[in-house]
C-alpha positions in Angstrom: -9.6 -15.4 16.0 -8.9 -14.4 12.2 -5.0 -14.9 11.0 -4.9 -12.8 8.2 -2.9 -14.2 5.1 -0.8 -13.7 2.2 -0.4 -15.8 -0.5 0.9 -15.9 -4.2 -1.6 -15.7 -6.9 -1.4 -19.9 -7.8 -2.7 -19.8 -4.3 -0.2 -22.6 -3.0 2.2 -20.6 -0.6 0.2 -18.6 2.8 1.6 -17.0 5.1 0.5 -14.7 8.2 0.4 -11.4 7.2 2.2 -10.3 10.4 4.6 -12.9 9.8 5.5 -11.4 7.5 5.6 -7.4 7.7 7.6 -7.8 10.5 10.1 -9.5 8.7 10.0 -6.9 6.2 10.2 -4.1 9.2 12.9 -6.3 11.1 14.9 -6.4 7.8 14.4 -3.1 7.1 15.8 -2.2 11.3 18.5 -4.3 10.6 19.5 -2.2 7.4 19.7 1.0 9.0 22.8 0.3 11.5 24.5 -0.7 8.0 27.4 2.0 7.5 28.5 3.3 3.7 31.2 0.1 4.4 28.5 -2.3 4.0 25.7 -0.4 1.4 25.9 2.8 -0.7 23.8 4.3 1.5 21.1 5.7 -1.2 20.9 1.8 -2.5 20.3 1.1 1.5 17.6 3.7 1.8 16.0 2.9 -1.5 15.6 -0.5 -0.4 15.0 0.2 3.1 11.5 2.5 2.1 10.4 -0.2 -0.6 10.5 -2.8 1.9 8.4 0.1 4.7 6.0 0.6 2.1 5.7 -3.0 1.1 5.2 -4.0 4.9 2.6 -0.7 5.0 0.5 -1.9 1.4 0.3 -5.4 2.8 -1.2 -3.9 6.5 -3.9 -1.7 4.5 -4.6 -4.7 2.0 -5.7 -6.6 5.4 -7.7 -4.3 6.8 -9.4 -3.9 3.7 -10.3 -7.4 3.6 -11.3 -7.8 7.3 -13.2 -4.4 7.2 -15.0 -5.8 3.8 -15.9 -9.4 5.9 -17.1 -7.8 9.4 -19.3 -6.0 6.6 -21.1 -8.8 5.0 -21.0 -10.4 8.0 -23.4 -7.7 9.5 -25.0 -8.2 7.5 -27.2 -4.8 5.7 
């Protein structure tokens, strides 16, 4: 079993990528229900887009790492 991890550049904090992307997508989804009274609609939309984009980038990076690791494991 492989669990992709996300860590800080100093390498000290590691979190399963799925946990982090789920958190980002969950916050984004929660924000989609906010009314104008709870936040400026343009700002809420921009933050939602940023959270979704970050989650997507983490997913893509983890897929790339997994693909590269699998290719090295298979050999030439």
